[in-house]
C-alpha positions, 0 to 999 in steps of 0.5 A: 576310275575315269579321268573325270573322277580322278580330276574331281578327286584331286580338286577336292583333296585337302592337304594338311599344312597347305592353303586352299587352291580356291580361296573364297575371300572378299575385298578388304579381308585381312590375310596372313602370309604363310610363305617367305616371298620377299624378305624382310618385307613379305615374310611369314606372318606379314598381315595384308588386306586384299584389295583386288582378286585376279585369277593368278594374282591377288593385290593387297596392302601391307598392314604391318610395320615394314612396308606399311601401306605399300601395295603388293601382288601375291602370286599363285605358287606351284606346290608339289607334295612329295610325301604322297604316293601319287605326284600332282601339282597345284597352284595355291596362294600362300596365305590364310585368313587373319582374324585380328582383334582391334583395340580402340585407341583413347 
């Protein structure tokens, strides 16, 4: 297998329990953190809203109680799976899209 084919295969490999390395998000999309970055403010389950995307970092506004309306930077983290036969390294952003149901306040 040529180097280009191996690179292409690794780029399109999807790992269960791992976020995508190329998130396709627009500004103002709500996201949910899946890694503890800064306890107690940025922990698993913290909801944020994307405001700006960069190549290595995303800027967001916290929407949960602790740190509400605070601007944060979410970096790409190196993830190296150990349960596979071949070792490789990926840079991934630790969040998933969050689909929330909004309630009207009366």
